[in-house]
C-alpha positions as protocol buffer text, in pm:
chain_id: "A"
residue {
  index: 1
  type: MET
  ca { x: 9132 y: -11169 z: -11890 }
}
residue {
  index: 2
  type: LYS
  ca { x: 8785 y: -11323 z: -11877 }
}
residue {
  index: 3
  type: ASN
  ca { x: 8679 y: -11089 z: -11593 }
}
residue {
  index: 4
  type: LYS
  ca { x: 8810 y: -10789 z: -11783 }
}
residue {
  index: 5
  type: ASN
  ca { x: 8614 y: -10882 z: -12096 }
}
residue {
  index: 6
  type: THR
  ca { x: 8301 y: -10935 z: -11886 }
}
residue {
  index: 7
  type: GLN
  ca { x: 8342 y: -10590 z: -11734 }
}
residue {
  index: 8
  type: LYS
  ca { x: 8372 y: -10434 z: -12080 }
}
residue {
  index: 9
  type: LEU
  ca { x: 8058 y: -10608 z: -12206 }
}
residue {
  index: 10
  type: THR
  ca { x: 7870 y: -10501 z: -11894 }
}
residue {
  index: 11
  type: LEU
  ca { x: 7982 y: -10140 z: -11939 }
}
residue {
  index: 12
  type: ALA
  ca { x: 7868 y: -10141 z: -12303 }
}
residue {
  index: 13
  type: ALA
  ca { x: 7527 y: -10279 z: -12202 }
}
residue {
  index: 14
  type: MET
  ca { x: 7488 y: -10020 z: -11924 }
}
residue {
  index: 15
  type: VAL
  ca { x: 7569 y: -9734 z: -12161 }
}
residue {
  index: 16
  type: ALA
  ca { x: 7317 y: -9861 z: -12417 }
}
residue {
  index: 17
  type: ALA
  ca { x: 7053 y: -9887 z: -12144 }
}
residue {
  index: 18
  type: ALA
  ca { x: 7133 y: -9536 z: -12018 }
}
residue {
  index: 19
  type: TYR
  ca { x: 7098 y: -9401 z: -12372 }
}
residue {
  index: 20
  type: ALA
  ca { x: 6753 y: -9561 z: -12407 }
}
residue {
  index: 21
  type: VAL
  ca { x: 6634 y: -9432 z: -12068 }
}
residue {
  index: 22
  type: LEU
  ca { x: 6757 y: -9075 z: -12130 }
}
residue {
  index: 23
  type: SER
  ca { x: 6596 y: -9074 z: -12474 }
}
residue {
  index: 24
  type: LEU
  ca { x: 6260 y: -9187 z: -12330 }
}
residue {
  index: 25
  type: LEU
  ca { x: 6273 y: -8933 z: -12049 }
}
residue {
  index: 26
  type: GLY
  ca { x: 6341 y: -8654 z: -12296 }
}
residue {
  index: 27
  type: ALA
  ca { x: 6040 y: -8759 z: -12501 }
}
residue {
  index: 28
  type: VAL
  ca { x: 5814 y: -8790 z: -12195 }
}
residue {
  index: 29
  type: PHE
  ca { x: 5894 y: -8439 z: -12071 }
}
residue {
  index: 30
  type: GLY
  ca { x: 5870 y: -8291 z: -12421 }
}
residue {
  index: 31
  type: ILE
  ca { x: 6224 y: -8147 z: -12435 }
}
residue {
  index: 32
  type: THR
  ca { x: 6356 y: -8367 z: -12715 }
}
residue {
  index: 33
  type: TYR
  ca { x: 6164 y: -8203 z: -13001 }
}
residue {
  index: 34
  type: GLY
  ca { x: 6051 y: -7851 z: -13074 }
}
residue {
  index: 35
  type: PRO
  ca { x: 6211 y: -7510 z: -13142 }
}
residue {
  index: 36
  type: ILE
  ca { x: 6445 y: -7561 z: -12844 }
}
residue {
  index: 37
  type: GLN
  ca { x: 6573 y: -7917 z: -12806 }
}
residue {
  index: 38
  type: VAL
  ca { x: 6764 y: -8073 z: -12517 }
}
residue {
  index: 39
  type: ARG
  ca { x: 6894 y: -8425 z: -12582 }
}
residue {
  index: 40
  type: PHE
  ca { x: 7092 y: -8554 z: -12286 }
}
residue {
  index: 41
  type: SER
  ca { x: 7134 y: -8898 z: -12440 }
}
residue {
  index: 42
  type: GLU
  ca { x: 7341 y: -8761 z: -12728 }
}
residue {
  index: 43
  type: ALA
  ca { x: 7609 y: -8654 z: -12483 }
}
residue {
  index: 44
  type: LEU
  ca { x: 7683 y: -9024 z: -12436 }
}
residue {
  index: 45
  type: CYS
  ca { x: 7820 y: -9031 z: -12790 }
}
residue {
  index: 46
  type: LEU
  ca { x: 8142 y: -8889 z: -12645 }
}
residue {
  index: 47
  type: LEU
  ca { x: 8198 y: -9204 z: -12438 }
}
residue {
  index: 48
  type: PRO
  ca { x: 8373 y: -9408 z: -12710 }
}
residue {
  index: 49
  type: PHE
  ca { x: 8667 y: -9168 z: -12681 }
}
residue {
  index: 50
  type: LEU
  ca { x: 8703 y: -9269 z: -12315 }
}
residue {
  index: 51
  type: PHE
  ca { x: 8573 y: -9627 z: -12326 }
}
residue {
  index: 52
  type: PRO
  ca { x: 8619 y: -9792 z: -12670 }
}
residue {
  index: 53
  type: GLU
  ca { x: 8405 y: -10093 z: -12573 }
}
residue {
  index: 54
  type: THR
  ca { x: 8093 y: -9871 z: -12578 }
}
residue {
  index: 55
  type: ALA
  ca { x: 8139 y: -9789 z: -12948 }
}
residue {
  index: 56
  type: TRP
  ca { x: 7921 y: -10067 z: -13092 }
}
residue {
  index: 57
  type: GLY
  ca { x: 7623 y: -10006 z: -12865 }
}
residue {
  index: 58
  type: LEU
  ca { x: 7635 y: -9632 z: -12920 }
}
residue {
  index: 59
  type: GLY
  ca { x: 7665 y: -9687 z: -13294 }
}
residue {
  index: 60
  type: ASN
  ca { x: 7325 y: -9858 z: -13291 }
}
residue {
  index: 61
  type: SER
  ca { x: 7180 y: -9577 z: -13082 }
}
residue {
  index: 62
  type: LEU
  ca { x: 7331 y: -9310 z: -13307 }
}
residue {
  index: 63
  type: LEU
  ca { x: 7131 y: -9445 z: -13599 }
}
residue {
  index: 64
  type: THR
  ca { x: 6813 y: -9339 z: -13420 }
}
residue {
  index: 65
  type: VAL
  ca { x: 6961 y: -8992 z: -13371 }
}
residue {
  index: 66
  type: ILE
  ca { x: 7032 y: -8962 z: -13745 }
}
residue {
  index: 67
  type: LEU
  ca { x: 6680 y: -9067 z: -13839 }
}
residue {
  index: 68
  type: GLY
  ca { x: 6543 y: -8825 z: -13580 }
}
residue {
  index: 69
  type: TYR
  ca { x: 6691 y: -8531 z: -13771 }
}
residue {
  index: 70
  type: THR
  ca { x: 6538 y: -8617 z: -14110 }
}
residue {
  index: 71
  type: ASP
  ca { x: 6258 y: -8408 z: -14257 }
}
residue {
  index: 72
  type: ASN
  ca { x: 6012 y: -8695 z: -14210 }
}
residue {
  index: 73
  type: SER
  ca { x: 6155 y: -8799 z: -13873 }
}
residue {
  index: 74
  type: VAL
  ca { x: 5821 y: -8906 z: -13723 }
}
residue {
  index: 75
  type: GLU
  ca { x: 5754 y: -9156 z: -14001 }
}
residue {
  index: 76
  type: MET
  ca { x: 6119 y: -9267 z: -14008 }
}
residue {
  index: 77
  type: LEU
  ca { x: 6140 y: -9335 z: -13636 }
}
residue {
  index: 78
  type: ALA
  ca { x: 5804 y: -9512 z: -13624 }
}
residue {
  index: 79
  type: ALA
  ca { x: 5895 y: -9740 z: -13915 }
}
residue {
  index: 80
  type: ASN
  ca { x: 6243 y: -9807 z: -13776 }
}
residue {
  index: 81
  type: ALA
  ca { x: 6106 y: -9893 z: -13432 }
}
residue {
  index: 82
  type: VAL
  ca { x: 5862 y: -10150 z: -13570 }
}
residue {
  index: 83
  type: MET
  ca { x: 6098 y: -10305 z: -13825 }
}
residue {
  index: 84
  type: GLY
  ca { x: 6388 y: -10312 z: -13581 }
}
residue {
  index: 85
  type: ASN
  ca { x: 6191 y: -10547 z: -13356 }
}
residue {
  index: 86
  type: LEU
  ca { x: 6055 y: -10758 z: -13642 }
}
residue {
  index: 87
  type: ASN
  ca { x: 6401 y: -10793 z: -13795 }
}
residue {
  index: 88
  type: ARG
  ca { x: 6541 y: -10919 z: -13464 }
}
residue {
  index: 89
  type: LEU
  ca { x: 6289 y: -11205 z: -13470 }
}
residue {
  index: 90
  type: PHE
  ca { x: 6460 y: -11341 z: -13780 }
}
residue {
  index: 91
  type: LEU
  ca { x: 6812 y: -11263 z: -13660 }
}
residue {
  index: 92
  type: VAL
  ca { x: 6755 y: -11483 z: -13354 }
}
residue {
  index: 93
  type: VAL
  ca { x: 6821 y: -11780 z: -13584 }
}
residue {
  index: 94
  type: CYS
  ca { x: 7146 y: -11620 z: -13701 }
}
residue {
  index: 95
  type: PHE
  ca { x: 7265 y: -11563 z: -13345 }
}
residue {
  index: 96
  type: GLY
  ca { x: 7175 y: -11921 z: -13261 }
}
residue {
  index: 97
  type: LEU
  ca { x: 7389 y: -12042 z: -13552 }
}
residue {
  index: 98
  type: GLY
  ca { x: 7672 y: -11817 z: -13432 }
}
residue {
  index: 99
  type: ALA
  ca { x: 7654 y: -11964 z: -13081 }
}
residue {
  index: 100
  type: ALA
  ca { x: 7654 y: -12321 z: -13217 }
}
residue {
  index: 101
  type: THR
  ca { x: 7950 y: -12238 z: -13440 }
}
residue {
  index: 102
  type: ALA
  ca { x: 8143 y: -12101 z: -13142 }
}
residue {
  index: 103
  type: VAL
  ca { x: 8085 y: -12421 z: -12945 }
}
residue {
  index: 104
  type: MET
  ca { x: 8191 y: -12650 z: -13228 }
}
residue {
  index: 105
  type: VAL
  ca { x: 8496 y: -12451 z: -13335 }
}
residue {
  index: 106
  type: GLY
  ca { x: 8606 y: -12391 z: -12977 }
}
residue {
  index: 107
  type: LYS
  ca { x: 8571 y: -12762 z: -12900 }
}
residue {
  index: 108
  type: ALA
  ca { x: 8778 y: -12855 z: -13205 }
}
residue {
  index: 109
  type: ILE
  ca { x: 9056 y: -12616 z: -13106 }
}
residue {
  index: 110
  type: GLY
  ca { x: 9047 y: -12728 z: -12742 }
}
residue {
  index: 111
  type: GLU
  ca { x: 9073 y: -13092 z: -12844 }
}
residue {
  index: 112
  type: GLY
  ca { x: 9394 y: -13014 z: -13029 }
}
residue {
  index: 113
  type: GLN
  ca { x: 9267 y: -13081 z: -13380 }
}
residue {
  index: 114
  type: SER
  ca { x: 9504 y: -12983 z: -13659 }
}
residue {
  index: 115
  type: HIS
  ca { x: 9506 y: -12640 z: -13819 }
}
residue {
  index: 116
  type: ARG
  ca { x: 9363 y: -12782 z: -14139 }
}
residue {
  index: 117
  type: GLU
  ca { x: 9081 y: -12964 z: -13959 }
}
residue {
  index: 118
  type: VAL
  ca { x: 8977 y: -12648 z: -13774 }
}
residue {
  index: 119
  type: MET
  ca { x: 8986 y: -12447 z: -14097 }
}
residue {
  index: 120
  type: ASP
  ca { x: 8777 y: -12707 z: -14282 }
}
residue {
  index: 121
  type: LEU
  ca { x: 8522 y: -12717 z: -13999 }
}
residue {
  index: 122
  type: SER
  ca { x: 8496 y: -12337 z: -13994 }
}
residue {
  index: 123
  type: ARG
  ca { x: 8443 y: -12315 z: -14369 }
}
residue {
  index: 124
  type: THR
  ca { x: 8177 y: -12586 z: -14359 }
}
residue {
  index: 125
  type: LEU
  ca { x: 7987 y: -12416 z: -14079 }
}
residue {
  index: 126
  type: LEU
  ca { x: 8003 y: -12077 z: -14251 }
}
residue {
  index: 127
  type: VAL
  ca { x: 7872 y: -12222 z: -14579 }
}
residue {
  index: 128
  type: PHE
  ca { x: 7588 y: -12387 z: -14385 }
}
residue {
  index: 129
  type: THR
  ca { x: 7515 y: -12053 z: -14219 }
}
residue {
  index: 130
  type: LEU
  ca { x: 7495 y: -11883 z: -14559 }
}
residue {
  index: 131
  type: LEU
  ca { x: 7251 y: -12147 z: -14686 }
}
residue {
  index: 132
  type: VAL
  ca { x: 7027 y: -12112 z: -14380 }
}
residue {
  index: 133
  type: GLY
  ca { x: 7045 y: -11733 z: -14408 }
}
residue {
  index: 134
  type: THR
  ca { x: 6943 y: -11751 z: -14775 }
}
residue {
  index: 135
  type: GLY
  ca { x: 6642 y: -11965 z: -14692 }
}
residue {
  index: 136
  type: LEU
  ca { x: 6547 y: -11736 z: -14407 }
}
residue {
  index: 137
  type: ALA
  ca { x: 6575 y: -11433 z: -14639 }
}
residue {
  index: 138
  type: ALA
  ca { x: 6345 y: -11595 z: -14896 }
}
residue {
  index: 139
  type: VAL
  ca { x: 6080 y: -11670 z: -14632 }
}
residue {
  index: 140
  type: SER
  ca { x: 6097 y: -11325 z: -14473 }
}
residue {
  index: 141
  type: LEU
  ca { x: 6080 y: -11146 z: -14809 }
}
residue {
  index: 142
  type: ALA
  ca { x: 5771 y: -11348 z: -14901 }
}
residue {
  index: 143
  type: LEU
  ca { x: 5606 y: -11230 z: -14578 }
}
residue {
  index: 144
  type: VAL
  ca { x: 5646 y: -10860 z: -14662 }
}
residue {
  index: 145
  type: PRO
  ca { x: 5362 y: -10830 z: -14920 }
}
residue {
  index: 146
  type: THR
  ca { x: 5152 y: -11113 z: -14776 }
}
residue {
  index: 147
  type: VAL
  ca { x: 5163 y: -11048 z: -14400 }
}
residue {
  index: 148
  type: PHE
  ca { x: 5362 y: -10742 z: -14297 }
}
residue {
  index: 149
  type: VAL
  ca { x: 5211 y: -10478 z: -14528 }
}
residue {
  index: 150
  type: PRO
  ca { x: 4844 y: -10585 z: -14511 }
}
residue {
  index: 151
  type: VAL
  ca { x: 4832 y: -10714 z: -14151 }
}
residue {
  index: 152
  type: VAL
  ca { x: 5128 y: -10626 z: -13926 }
}
residue {
  index: 153
  type: PHE
  ca { x: 5189 y: -10263 z: -14023 }
}
residue {
  index: 154
  type: PRO
  ca { x: 4825 y: -10155 z: -13970 }
}
residue {
  index: 155
  type: LEU
  ca { x: 4837 y: -10313 z: -13623 }
}
residue {
  index: 156
  type: PHE
  ca { x: 5115 y: -10067 z: -13535 }
}
residue {
  index: 157
  type: LYS
  ca { x: 4931 y: -9773 z: -13697 }
}
residue {
  index: 158
  type: LEU
  ca { x: 5180 y: -9759 z: -13984 }
}
residue {
  index: 159
  type: THR
  ca { x: 5000 y: -9610 z: -14284 }
}
residue {
  index: 160
  type: GLY
  ca { x: 5092 y: -9398 z: -14582 }
}
residue {
  index: 161
  type: GLN
  ca { x: 5454 y: -9290 z: -14583 }
}
residue {
  index: 162
  type: SER
  ca { x: 5543 y: -9464 z: -14258 }
}
residue {
  index: 163
  type: ALA
  ca { x: 5419 y: -9796 z: -14401 }
}
residue {
  index: 164
  type: ALA
  ca { x: 5616 y: -9737 z: -14722 }
}
residue {
  index: 165
  type: ILE
  ca { x: 5932 y: -9663 z: -14522 }
}
residue {
  index: 166
  type: ALA
  ca { x: 5876 y: -9973 z: -14308 }
}
residue {
  index: 167
  type: ALA
  ca { x: 5841 y: -10182 z: -14624 }
}
residue {
  index: 168
  type: ALA
  ca { x: 6170 y: -10040 z: -14757 }
}
residue {
  index: 169
  type: LEU
  ca { x: 6344 y: -10115 z: -14428 }
}
residue {
  index: 170
  type: ALA
  ca { x: 6197 y: -10467 z: -14433 }
}
residue {
  index: 171
  type: VAL
  ca { x: 6309 y: -10548 z: -14787 }
}
residue {
  index: 172
  type: THR
  ca { x: 6662 y: -10411 z: -14746 }
}
residue {
  index: 173
  type: SER
  ca { x: 6718 y: -10579 z: -14409 }
}
residue {
  index: 174
  type: PHE
  ca { x: 6575 y: -10915 z: -14517 }
}
residue {
  index: 175
  type: VAL
  ca { x: 6782 y: -10919 z: -14837 }
}
residue {
  index: 176
  type: MET
  ca { x: 7091 y: -10882 z: -14620 }
}
residue {
  index: 177
  type: ILE
  ca { x: 7006 y: -11169 z: -14383 }
}
residue {
  index: 178
  type: PRO
  ca { x: 7253 y: -11412 z: -14551 }
}
residue {
  index: 179
  type: LEU
  ca { x: 7535 y: -11160 z: -14504 }
}
residue {
  index: 180
  type: HIS
  ca { x: 7425 y: -11090 z: -14146 }
}
residue {
  index: 181
  type: ALA
  ca { x: 7419 y: -11462 z: -14075 }
}
residue {
  index: 182
  type: TYR
  ca { x: 7768 y: -11506 z: -14216 }
}
residue {
  index: 183
  type: SER
  ca { x: 7918 y: -11211 z: -14030 }
}
residue {
  index: 184
  type: ILE
  ca { x: 7758 y: -11312 z: -13699 }
}
residue {
  index: 185
  type: SER
  ca { x: 7890 y: -11667 z: -13727 }
}
residue {
  index: 186
  type: ALA
  ca { x: 8228 y: -11544 z: -13849 }
}
residue {
  index: 187
  type: VAL
  ca { x: 8281 y: -11294 z: -13566 }
}
residue {
  index: 188
  type: THR
  ca { x: 8099 y: -11448 z: -13269 }
}
residue {
  index: 189
  type: GLY
  ca { x: 8136 y: -11809 z: -13378 }
}
residue {
  index: 190
  type: VAL
  ca { x: 8472 y: -11852 z: -13547 }
}
residue {
  index: 191
  type: LEU
  ca { x: 8703 y: -11565 z: -13454 }
}
residue {
  index: 192
  type: ARG
  ca { x: 8600 y: -11538 z: -13089 }
}
residue {
  index: 193
  type: ALA
  ca { x: 8615 y: -11916 z: -13048 }
}
residue {
  index: 194
  type: GLY
  ca { x: 8972 y: -11891 z: -13172 }
}
residue {
  index: 195
  type: GLY
  ca { x: 9057 y: -11620 z: -12920 }
}
residue {
  index: 196
  type: ASP
  ca { x: 9094 y: -11353 z: -13188 }
}
residue {
  index: 197
  type: VAL
  ca { x: 8946 y: -11085 z: -12962 }
}
residue {
  index: 198
  type: ALA
  ca { x: 9107 y: -10775 z: -13115 }
}
residue {
  index: 199
  type: TRP
  ca { x: 9001 y: -10859 z: -13470 }
}
residue {
  index: 200
  type: SER
  ca { x: 8652 y: -10955 z: -13353 }
}
residue {
  index: 201
  type: ALA
  ca { x: 8606 y: -10615 z: -13191 }
}
residue {
  index: 202
  type: ALA
  ca { x: 8750 y: -10431 z: -13492 }
}
residue {
  index: 203
  type: LEU
  ca { x: 8525 y: -10617 z: -13738 }
}
residue {
  index: 204
  type: ASP
  ca { x: 8221 y: -10547 z: -13521 }
}
residue {
  index: 205
  type: ILE
  ca { x: 8288 y: -10175 z: -13483 }
}
residue {
  index: 206
  type: ALA
  ca { x: 8479 y: -10047 z: -13789 }
}
residue {
  index: 207
  type: PRO
  ca { x: 8224 y: -10124 z: -14067 }
}
residue {
  index: 208
  type: GLN
  ca { x: 7949 y: -9966 z: -13859 }
}
residue {
  index: 209
  type: TRP
  ca { x: 8134 y: -9641 z: -13777 }
}
residue {
  index: 210
  type: LEU
  ca { x: 8336 y: -9605 z: -14098 }
}
residue {
  index: 211
  type: LEU
  ca { x: 8068 y: -9698 z: -14353 }
}
residue {
  index: 212
  type: ALA
  ca { x: 7708 y: -9747 z: -14235 }
}
residue {
  index: 213
  type: LEU
  ca { x: 7670 y: -9447 z: -14002 }
}
residue {
  index: 214
  type: PRO
  ca { x: 7851 y: -9187 z: -14222 }
}
residue {
  index: 215
  type: LEU
  ca { x: 7673 y: -9308 z: -14536 }
}
residue {
  index: 216
  type: THR
  ca { x: 7332 y: -9302 z: -14365 }
}
residue {
  index: 217
  type: ALA
  ca { x: 7396 y: -8953 z: -14228 }
}
residue {
  index: 218
  type: LEU
  ca { x: 7517 y: -8827 z: -14566 }
}
residue {
  index: 219
  type: LEU
  ca { x: 7216 y: -8959 z: -14757 }
}
residue {
  index: 220
  type: ALA
  ca { x: 6956 y: -8872 z: -14493 }
}
residue {
  index: 221
  type: LEU
  ca { x: 7076 y: -8531 z: -14371 }
}
residue {
  index: 222
  type: VAL
  ca { x: 7283 y: -8385 z: -14655 }
}
residue {
  index: 223
  type: PHE
  ca { x: 7138 y: -8518 z: -14980 }
}
residue {
  index: 224
  type: LYS
  ca { x: 6784 y: -8573 z: -14843 }
}
residue {
  index: 225
  type: ALA
  ca { x: 6775 y: -8899 z: -15037 }
}
residue {
  index: 226
  type: ASN
  ca { x: 6477 y: -9124 z: -15092 }
}
residue {
  index: 227
  type: TYR
  ca { x: 6404 y: -9355 z: -14800 }
}
residue {
  index: 228
  type: TRP
  ca { x: 6499 y: -9658 z: -15010 }
}
residue {
  index: 229
  type: PHE
  ca { x: 6858 y: -9532 z: -15033 }
}
residue {
  index: 230
  type: ILE
  ca { x: 6861 y: -9455 z: -14661 }
}
residue {
  index: 231
  type: ALA
  ca { x: 6733 y: -9804 z: -14581 }
}
residue {
  index: 232
  type: ALA
  ca { x: 7006 y: -9956 z: -14798 }
}
residue {
  index: 233
  type: ALA
  ca { x: 7273 y: -9741 z: -14629 }
}
residue {
  index: 234
  type: ILE
  ca { x: 7167 y: -9866 z: -14286 }
}
residue {
  index: 235
  type: GLN
  ca { x: 7253 y: -10221 z: -14399 }
}
residue {
  index: 236
  type: ALA
  ca { x: 7577 y: -10124 z: -14574 }
}
residue {
  index: 237
  type: GLU
  ca { x: 7809 y: -10238 z: -14297 }
}
residue {
  index: 238
  type: SER
  ca { x: 7766 y: -10604 z: -14394 }
}
residue {
  index: 239
  type: LEU
  ca { x: 7899 y: -10528 z: -14743 }
}
residue {
  index: 240
  type: LEU
  ca { x: 8230 y: -10437 z: -14580 }
}
residue {
  index: 241
  type: LYS
  ca { x: 8220 y: -10673 z: -14283 }
}
residue {
  index: 242
  type: VAL
  ca { x: 8170 y: -10997 z: -14479 }
}
residue {
  index: 243
  type: PRO
  ca { x: 8476 y: -10971 z: -14708 }
}
residue {
  index: 244
  type: LEU
  ca { x: 8692 y: -10853 z: -14418 }
}
residue {
  index: 245
  type: CYS
  ca { x: 8578 y: -11150 z: -14207 }
}
residue {
  index: 246
  type: ALA
  ca { x: 8645 y: -11389 z: -14495 }
}
residue {
  index: 247
  type: LEU
  ca { x: 8996 y: -11251 z: -14544 }
}
residue {
  index: 248
  type: ARG
  ca { x: 9080 y: -11277 z: -14174 }
}
residue {
  index: 249
  type: ILE
  ca { x: 8949 y: -11634 z: -14147 }
}
residue {
  index: 250
  type: ARG
  ca { x: 9139 y: -11734 z: -14459 }
}
residue {
  index: 251
  type: THR
  ca { x: 9471 y: -11636 z: -14300 }
}
residue {
  index: 252
  type: GLY
  ca { x: 9424 y: -11890 z: -14021 }
}
residue {
  index: 253
  type: LYS
  ca { x: 9603 y: -11657 z: -13779 }
}
residue {
  index: 254
  type: TRP
  ca { x: 9293 y: -11641 z: -13560 }
}
residue {
  index: 255
  type: ILE
  ca { x: 9336 y: -11994 z: -13427 }
}
residue {
  index: 256
  type: HIS
  ca { x: 9456 y: -11986 z: -13065 }
}
residue {
  index: 257
  type: ASP
  ca { x: 9394 y: -12246 z: -12796 }
}
residue {
  index: 258
  type: VAL
  ca { x: 9250 y: -12040 z: -12510 }
}
residue {
  index: 259
  type: THR
  ca { x: 9146 y: -12338 z: -12298 }
}
residue {
  index: 260
  type: LEU
  ca { x: 9311 y: -12405 z: -11963 }
}
residue {
  index: 261
  type: PRO
  ca { x: 9477 y: -12738 z: -11885 }
}
residue {
  index: 262
  type: GLN
  ca { x: 9268 y: -12969 z: -11667 }
}
residue {
  index: 263
  type: GLY
  ca { x: 9300 y: -12883 z: -11300 }
}
residue {
  index: 264
  type: GLU
  ca { x: 9383 y: -12513 z: -11348 }
}
residue {
  index: 265
  type: LEU
  ca { x: 9027 y: -12383 z: -11318 }
}
């Protein structure tokens, strides 16, 4: 089972890398934009029908495709590229908390602690994650007008509308850091530590494909909405993911001892 899961993760990573390479090659040879456009990378969006494990990685890539078809695509893509990397700097803390949660919850389950003890530990860790995420959000939001707008954005040649879009993406993503922190710890830390693989995958993929991507496409391509609404739509998946994670954890049905007895490795 472990080898099979590793193969699926590797396949998802390879598809995401192939998407990035094909997108860059199209831009280099000038066939991605213009009156006649050829986008080989978008053909990879058919892969989730054949390999479901590629759905999450392609969902992230599809967001770039949606922004690339907006009327102000140049400014949108430039702002998204810069803020995507800056946002990941703050999310590193959230992923670290998720990894620590996985170790602690997995250890508790492997040691044979009672159902109630595991549930109490999980709730405590998730509350701590929310508090850290809230503090991180406050710090990052304070950096937007004091550092990002006057210093960082000009370094990346973001001015005018591109800078305004980047600021909108920054504010909406930083406001959602507490929810991101919770969902990361809930899925990667609690549910996966309990061996709840199917629900972990569903909670990672469904909110993205059923809410965030359709809503972003609708606002950006159909209604031509203001970039603030588009930026909010990009972050919408957490509004669905967090309550679903909380409901699943509350049931306690995710707790499974997936450790092997000593001597069976």
